[in-house]
VEXDREN-2710 file (C-alpha; in Angstrom, 1 decimal):
% VEXDREN-2710
k/r/px/py/pz
1/MET/-47.3/25.1/56.0
2/ASN/-49.4/23.4/58.7
3/PRO/-52.7/21.9/57.5
4/ILE/-55.7/23.6/59.0
5/VAL/-58.1/21.5/57.0
6/ARG/-57.5/17.7/56.6
7/ILE/-59.7/15.7/54.2
8/GLU/-59.0/11.9/54.1
9/ASP/-60.9/9.4/51.8
10/LEU/-64.1/11.5/52.2
11/SER/-67.2/9.9/50.6
12/LYS/-70.9/10.9/50.6
13/GLN/-73.6/8.6/49.2
14/TYR/-77.2/9.7/48.7
15/CYS/-80.3/7.5/48.1
16/ILE/-82.3/9.2/45.3
17/GLY/-85.7/10.3/46.6
18/ALA/-84.6/9.8/50.2
19/ARG/-84.9/12.7/52.7
20/GLU/-81.9/13.9/54.6
21/ASN/-82.3/13.8/58.3
22/GLY/-82.7/17.2/59.9
23/TYR/-84.9/19.2/62.2
24/ASP/-88.7/19.4/61.4
25/THR/-91.2/22.1/62.2
26/LEU/-94.3/21.1/64.1
27/ARG/-96.3/21.3/60.8
28/GLU/-93.8/19.0/59.1
29/SER/-93.9/16.5/61.9
30/LEU/-97.7/16.3/61.8
31/VAL/-97.6/15.8/58.0
32/HIS/-95.0/13.1/58.3
33/SER/-97.0/11.3/61.0
34/PHE/-100.0/11.0/58.6
35/LYS/-97.8/10.0/55.6
36/ALA/-95.7/7.5/57.5
37/PRO/-98.1/4.5/57.4
38/LEU/-98.7/4.9/53.7
39/GLN/-95.0/5.2/53.0
40/ARG/-94.3/2.0/55.0
41/LEU/-96.9/0.2/53.0
42/ARG/-95.4/1.4/49.7
43/ARG/-92.0/0.3/50.8
44/ARG/-93.3/-3.2/51.6
45/ASN/-94.9/-3.5/48.2
46/ASP/-91.9/-2.0/46.3
47/LYS/-89.4/-4.8/45.7
48/SER/-86.9/-2.7/43.7
49/LYS/-83.6/-1.6/45.3
50/PRO/-83.2/2.2/46.0
51/GLU/-81.0/4.0/43.6
52/THR/-77.9/5.5/45.1
53/ILE/-75.3/8.0/43.9
54/TRP/-71.9/9.0/45.2
55/ALA/-71.8/12.8/45.5
56/LEU/-68.2/12.4/46.9
57/LYS/-65.9/9.5/46.4
58/ASP/-62.5/9.1/48.2
59/VAL/-61.7/12.8/48.2
60/THR/-58.3/13.5/49.9
61/PHE/-56.4/16.8/50.2
62/ASN/-55.2/19.3/52.8
63/VAL/-55.5/23.1/53.0
64/GLY/-52.7/24.9/54.8
65/GLU/-53.1/27.7/57.3
66/GLY/-53.6/31.0/55.5
67/GLU/-54.1/29.4/52.1
68/VAL/-56.8/30.2/49.6
69/VAL/-57.9/27.1/47.7
70/GLY/-60.4/27.3/44.8
71/VAL/-62.8/24.4/44.0
72/ILE/-64.0/24.2/40.4
73/GLY/-66.0/21.8/38.3
74/ARG/-69.3/21.3/36.5
75/ASN/-72.7/21.2/38.2
76/GLY/-73.1/17.9/40.1
77/ALA/-69.3/17.5/40.5
78/GLY/-69.6/17.5/44.3
79/LYS/-68.3/21.0/45.1
80/SER/-71.3/22.1/47.2
81/THR/-71.6/18.7/48.9
82/LEU/-67.9/19.0/49.9
83/LEU/-68.5/22.4/51.6
84/LYS/-71.7/21.1/53.3
85/VAL/-69.6/18.3/54.8
86/LEU/-66.9/20.7/55.9
87/SER/-69.5/22.9/57.4
88/ARG/-71.1/20.0/59.3
89/ILE/-74.4/20.6/57.6
90/THR/-74.4/17.0/56.3
91/GLU/-72.5/13.9/57.6
92/PRO/-70.1/12.0/55.4
93/THR/-70.8/8.3/54.5
94/SER/-67.1/7.5/55.1
95/GLY/-63.8/9.1/55.6
96/ARG/-62.9/11.9/57.9
97/VAL/-62.5/15.7/58.1
98/GLU/-60.4/17.6/60.6
99/LEU/-60.8/21.3/61.0
100/TYR/-58.4/23.2/63.3
101/GLY/-60.2/26.5/64.1
102/ARG/-63.5/28.4/64.0
103/VAL/-65.4/27.9/60.8
104/ALA/-67.7/30.4/59.1
105/SER/-69.8/29.2/56.1
106/LEU/-71.4/31.2/53.4
107/LEU/-73.3/28.6/51.3
108/GLU/-76.5/29.0/49.3
109/VAL/-78.7/32.1/50.0
110/GLY/-81.3/31.2/52.6
111/THR/-79.1/29.3/55.1
112/GLY/-77.4/30.6/58.2
113/PHE/-79.9/33.2/59.5
114/HIS/-83.1/32.9/61.5
115/PRO/-85.8/34.5/59.3
116/GLU/-87.9/35.9/62.2
117/LEU/-85.0/37.7/63.7
118/THR/-83.8/41.1/62.6
119/GLY/-80.5/41.8/60.8
120/ARG/-79.1/43.1/64.1
121/GLU/-80.1/40.0/66.1
122/ASN/-78.8/37.7/63.4
123/ILE/-75.3/39.3/63.6
124/TYR/-75.1/38.6/67.3
125/LEU/-76.6/35.1/66.8
126/ASN/-74.0/34.2/64.2
127/GLY/-71.2/35.6/66.4
128/ALA/-72.4/33.5/69.3
129/ILE/-72.5/30.4/67.1
130/LEU/-68.8/31.1/66.2
131/GLY/-68.0/31.2/69.9
132/MET/-67.4/34.9/70.1
133/ARG/-68.1/37.0/73.2
134/LYS/-70.6/39.9/72.9
135/THR/-67.7/42.4/73.4
136/GLU/-66.0/41.0/70.3
137/ILE/-69.1/41.3/68.2
138/ASP/-69.7/44.8/69.5
139/ARG/-66.2/45.7/68.3
140/LYS/-66.9/44.5/64.8
141/PHE/-70.6/45.5/64.6
142/ASP/-70.3/48.9/62.9
143/GLU/-67.8/47.5/60.4
144/ILE/-70.2/44.7/59.4
145/VAL/-73.1/47.1/59.0
146/ALA/-71.1/49.5/56.9
147/PHE/-69.8/46.7/54.6
148/ALA/-73.3/45.3/54.0
149/GLU/-74.8/48.8/53.3
150/LEU/-78.0/47.9/55.1
151/GLU/-78.2/50.5/57.9
152/LYS/-81.9/51.3/57.1
153/PHE/-83.0/47.7/57.3
154/LEU/-80.9/46.6/60.4
155/ASP/-84.0/46.2/62.6
156/THR/-86.1/44.5/59.9
157/PRO/-86.7/40.7/60.1
158/VAL/-84.5/39.1/57.5
159/LYS/-87.4/37.2/56.0
160/ARG/-88.4/40.5/54.4
161/TYR/-85.0/41.0/52.8
162/SER/-84.5/40.5/49.1
163/SER/-82.0/37.8/48.1
164/GLY/-79.4/40.5/47.4
165/MET/-79.8/42.1/50.8
166/TYR/-79.6/38.7/52.5
167/MET/-76.4/37.9/50.7
168/ARG/-74.9/41.3/51.6
169/LEU/-75.4/40.8/55.3
170/ALA/-74.5/37.1/55.2
171/PHE/-71.2/37.8/53.5
172/ALA/-70.4/40.8/55.8
173/VAL/-71.0/38.6/58.9
174/ALA/-69.1/35.6/57.7
175/SER/-66.0/37.6/56.6
176/HIS/-65.8/40.1/59.5
177/LEU/-66.3/37.8/62.6
178/GLU/-62.7/36.6/62.3
179/PRO/-63.1/32.8/61.7
180/GLU/-59.9/30.9/61.1
181/ILE/-61.6/29.1/58.2
182/LEU/-64.0/30.7/55.7
183/LEU/-66.0/28.5/53.4
184/VAL/-67.6/30.3/50.5
185/ASP/-69.9/28.7/47.9
186/GLU/-71.2/30.3/44.7
187/VAL/-73.3/33.0/46.3
188/LEU/-71.7/36.1/44.9
189/ALA/-73.7/35.8/41.6
190/VAL/-76.8/37.1/43.5
191/GLY/-75.3/40.6/44.1
192/ASP/-74.6/43.4/41.8
193/ALA/-71.2/43.8/40.1
194/ALA/-69.9/46.4/42.5
195/PHE/-70.7/44.4/45.5
196/GLN/-69.2/41.2/44.0
197/LYS/-65.9/43.2/43.5
198/LYS/-66.1/44.3/47.1
199/CYS/-66.6/40.7/48.3
200/LEU/-63.7/39.4/46.3
201/GLY/-61.5/42.2/47.7
202/LYS/-62.6/41.3/51.2
203/MET/-61.7/37.6/50.6
204/GLY/-58.3/38.7/49.5
205/GLU/-57.9/40.8/52.6
206/VAL/-59.0/37.8/54.8
207/ALA/-56.3/35.7/53.2
208/ARG/-53.6/38.3/53.7
209/GLU/-54.6/38.4/57.4
210/GLY/-53.5/34.7/57.5
211/ARG/-56.9/33.1/57.6
212/THR/-57.9/30.2/55.4
213/VAL/-60.4/30.4/52.6
214/VAL/-62.0/27.5/50.6
215/PHE/-63.8/29.1/47.6
216/VAL/-66.2/27.3/45.3
217/SER/-66.9/29.2/42.2
218/HIS/-67.7/29.0/38.5
219/ASN/-66.0/32.4/38.0
220/LEU/-62.6/31.1/36.9
221/ALA/-61.2/34.6/36.6
222/ALA/-61.9/35.1/40.3
223/VAL/-60.4/31.7/41.2
224/ARG/-57.3/32.6/39.2
225/SER/-57.0/36.0/41.0
226/LEU/-57.6/34.8/44.6
227/CYS/-56.4/31.2/44.8
228/GLY/-52.8/29.9/44.9
229/ARG/-54.1/26.3/44.4
230/ALA/-57.2/24.8/42.9
231/VAL/-59.1/21.5/43.1
232/TRP/-60.9/20.3/40.0
233/MET/-63.9/18.1/41.0
234/ASP/-65.5/15.7/38.5
235/GLY/-68.1/13.1/39.3
236/GLY/-67.5/13.5/43.0
237/GLU/-63.8/12.8/42.7
238/VAL/-60.7/15.0/42.6
239/ALA/-59.7/15.1/38.9
240/GLU/-56.7/17.4/39.5
241/LEU/-55.1/19.3/42.4
242/GLY/-52.3/21.8/41.9
243/GLU/-51.3/25.3/40.9
244/THR/-54.4/27.3/40.0
245/GLY/-53.4/28.4/36.5
246/GLN/-52.6/24.9/35.3
247/VAL/-55.7/23.3/36.9
248/VAL/-58.0/25.9/35.3
249/LEU/-56.3/25.5/31.9
250/ASP/-56.7/21.7/32.1
251/TYR/-60.4/22.1/33.1
252/LEU/-61.1/24.3/30.2
253/GLN/-59.4/22.0/27.7
254/LYS/-60.6/18.7/29.0
255/GLY/-63.5/19.2/31.3
256/THR/-65.9/21.4/29.1
257/VAL/-68.6/19.4/27.3
258/ALA/-71.4/21.2/25.5
259/THR/-74.9/20.8/27.0
260/LEU/-77.5/22.1/24.5
261/GLU/-80.5/20.4/26.2
262/GLN/-81.5/19.1/29.6
263/VAL/-84.9/17.4/30.3
264/TRP/-86.4/16.4/33.7
265/THR/-89.4/14.2/33.2
266/ASP/-90.1/13.6/36.9
267/PRO/-91.0/16.7/38.9
268/ALA/-89.7/15.0/42.1
269/THR/-86.1/15.2/40.8
270/ALA/-86.4/18.3/38.7
271/PRO/-84.4/21.5/39.9
272/GLY/-86.4/24.1/41.7
273/ASN/-88.7/24.1/44.8
274/GLU/-92.3/23.5/45.7
275/ARG/-93.5/26.6/43.8
276/VAL/-91.6/26.3/40.5
277/LYS/-89.6/23.6/38.9
278/ILE/-87.7/23.3/35.6
279/ARG/-88.9/20.7/33.1
280/ARG/-86.6/21.5/30.2
281/ALA/-83.8/23.8/29.0
282/ARG/-82.8/23.9/25.4
283/LEU/-80.6/26.0/23.1
284/ALA/-80.6/25.9/19.3
285/PRO/-80.2/28.2/16.2
286/SER/-83.3/30.2/15.5
287/GLU/-83.5/29.1/11.9
288/PRO/-84.0/25.3/11.3
289/ARG/-81.7/25.4/8.3
290/HIS/-78.9/26.4/10.6
291/THR/-77.6/23.4/12.4
292/GLU/-74.6/22.8/14.6
293/PRO/-72.0/24.1/14.9
294/ILE/-73.4/27.5/16.1
295/SER/-71.5/30.3/14.4
296/VAL/-71.2/34.0/15.2
297/GLU/-73.7/34.6/12.3
298/SER/-76.3/32.3/14.0
299/ALA/-79.3/33.8/15.8
300/ILE/-79.9/31.7/18.9
301/GLU/-83.1/30.7/20.9
302/ILE/-82.9/29.6/24.5
303/GLU/-86.1/27.9/25.7
304/PHE/-87.2/27.0/29.2
305/ASP/-90.2/24.9/30.3
306/PHE/-91.3/25.4/33.9
307/TRP/-93.8/23.6/36.0
308/ILE/-95.8/26.2/38.0
309/HIS/-97.3/24.7/41.1
310/GLU/-98.7/27.8/42.8
311/PRO/-101.5/29.6/40.9
312/GLY/-101.2/33.4/40.6
313/ILE/-97.6/33.5/41.8
314/VAL/-95.8/36.6/40.5
315/LEU/-92.6/35.5/38.8
316/ASN/-89.9/36.8/36.5
317/PHE/-87.0/34.9/35.1
318/THR/-83.4/36.0/34.6
319/ILE/-80.8/34.4/32.4
320/HIS/-77.1/35.1/33.1
321/LEU/-74.8/34.5/30.1
322/LEU/-71.1/34.1/31.0
323/THR/-68.0/33.0/29.2
324/ILE/-66.6/29.7/30.3
325/GLU/-64.0/31.6/32.3
326/GLY/-66.8/33.2/34.4
327/THR/-66.8/36.7/32.8
328/TYR/-70.3/38.1/32.6
329/VAL/-71.6/38.9/29.1
330/PHE/-75.1/40.0/30.1
331/ALA/-78.1/39.3/32.3
332/ALA/-81.6/39.7/30.9
333/SER/-84.9/39.5/32.8
334/SER/-88.5/38.8/31.8
335/GLU/-91.4/40.9/33.0
336/ALA/-92.6/40.2/36.6
337/LYS/-96.3/39.1/36.4
338/PRO/-98.7/36.6/37.8
339/ARG/-98.4/33.1/36.3
340/GLU/-101.0/30.4/35.9
341/ARG/-100.6/27.0/37.3
342/GLY/-99.4/24.4/34.7
343/LEU/-96.6/24.2/32.2
344/LEU/-95.0/27.5/31.1
345/THR/-92.6/28.1/28.2
346/GLU/-90.2/31.1/28.2
347/THR/-88.1/31.8/25.1
348/ILE/-85.1/34.2/24.9
349/LYS/-83.7/35.2/21.5
350/ILE/-80.0/36.3/21.0
351/PRO/-79.4/38.0/17.7
352/ALA/-76.9/37.0/15.1
353/ASN/-73.5/38.8/14.9
354/PHE/-73.5/39.5/18.6
355/LEU/-71.5/36.9/20.5
356/ASN/-67.8/36.4/20.0
357/ASP/-66.1/33.1/19.2
358/GLY/-65.9/31.1/22.4
359/ILE/-67.6/28.8/24.9
360/TYR/-70.5/30.2/27.0
361/THR/-72.6/29.0/30.0
362/VAL/-76.3/29.9/30.8
363/THR/-77.5/30.3/34.3
364/ILE/-81.3/30.6/35.1
365/GLN/-82.6/32.5/38.1
366/VAL/-86.2/32.4/39.2
367/VAL/-87.5/35.4/41.1
368/ARG/-90.7/35.9/43.1
369/ASP/-92.3/39.3/43.6
370/GLY/-89.5/41.0/41.7
371/THR/-86.9/40.7/44.5
372/ASN/-86.9/37.3/46.2
373/THR/-84.8/34.6/44.4
374/LEU/-86.5/31.2/44.7
375/PHE/-83.6/29.4/43.2
376/ILE/-80.7/29.6/40.8
377/HIS/-79.5/26.8/38.5
378/ARG/-76.0/27.5/37.2
379/GLU/-74.5/26.1/34.0
380/ILE/-77.8/24.6/32.9
381/LEU/-76.6/25.0/29.3
382/ILE/-73.1/25.1/27.8
383/PHE/-72.5/26.0/24.2
384/GLU/-69.8/27.0/21.8
385/VAL/-69.9/29.7/19.2
386/LEU/-67.5/29.4/16.3
387/ASP/-66.3/32.0/13.8
388/SER/-67.8/31.6/10.3
389/VAL/-65.5/30.6/7.5
390/ARG/-65.4/33.2/4.7
391/ASP/-63.7/32.6/1.4
392/GLY/-62.1/29.5/2.8
393/ASN/-60.4/31.5/5.7
394/TRP/-61.1/31.2/9.4
395/PHE/-60.4/34.4/11.2
396/GLY/-60.6/33.2/14.8
397/LYS/-61.5/35.0/18.0
398/TRP/-61.7/38.7/18.0
399/PRO/-60.7/40.8/21.1
400/GLY/-63.5/41.5/23.6
401/VAL/-66.4/39.6/25.1
402/ILE/-68.8/40.4/22.3
403/ARG/-68.3/41.2/18.6
404/PRO/-71.5/43.0/17.4
405/LYS/-71.9/43.8/13.7
406/LEU/-72.6/47.5/13.8
407/GLU/-73.8/49.8/11.0
408/TRP/-71.0/52.1/9.7
409/ILE/-72.1/55.3/7.9
410/SER/-69.5/56.8/5.6
411/GLU/-70.0/60.2/4.1
412/ASN/-67.7/62.2/1.9
413/THR/-68.3/65.9/2.8
414/GLY/-65.9/67.2/0.2
415/GLU/-64.2/69.5/2.8
416/GLY/-60.5/69.7/3.5
417/SER/-59.3/68.6/0.1
418/ASP/-56.5/70.5/-1.7
419/HIS/-57.6/71.8/-5.1
420/GLY/-54.3/73.5/-5.7
END
């Protein structure tokens, strides 16, 4: 199999707090011109060395033509940075990447489209960027629109789209405009279950047509289903590369570490954006007398602290609870309402005797005005639920995703008995 993607000794280093080079708006350029003298003065007075991290370190592997390769790993493992380098969004610090064919990228929601242009105009713009002629785009146009299910909003500027609508069109464009290489990051979690299934089916179809897919996902069931090989990333390095089933099994056995609390004391480095940032995420049994390990009989509280920087902003928060394999257990949302500026705490309670024995991940989604996703932080918490020990016996995992303790009502009606 001929390699269509070659990655050799690829490394990417970031200076913490430094700004990536990119294109500025006029407003940003003016702001930077006022800030620059003060920043230069601070740098002269600051004798400390800048802190650096390696998001990627000596990554080497090839992807064959027509192959579907999954990339798995914890948050911060380097998965998204790898795709950004492959997409030429960011430059590597060292190493090299060779791509033999047209590349379409579907990374985080919010990239790839011009917000002022309509859906129709963005389809043609993306096709032109891929090097396609207008006649080629015309041939695929109706198919793209039908797949995205956005006929009514085709001539609406995409800045007015919800996150789900944006993702639908972005995936439809990226998968239908016939790139030789399709790069897909974890964006499918934004859509509904039916559309996620549709997208996964389309990626399988793309692969059967002989095109190449590099698929980053926390949904290990989808990775197992779609990918012949998988790459397990850990700390910016390749921890394992090989047959998908074995790599996923090793990741689950060796790579899963419980994360019951995360705290960000510095708003500058906290996850989020200029409107909302996360200060803390924490999971614990509801009753103080219940300590770890968490059992199926434990009620659980999940607590988030948010910094709200925009007064009066209408927000709601959604948690997504998944098994470690990526199967959805449920999603639950708070009420959308105006929020005051300052520190906000949101608490979610999961009742006892609801979750099954197993390992779970928590994803937090912050939504503005009920439809527009500001940001998503995946696997912010990871925890294990163990079966309780009764009479010295451990009964282990029951079938199913959940194992609720339901009320059973038994009545003896006295009918149907044989009295001779």
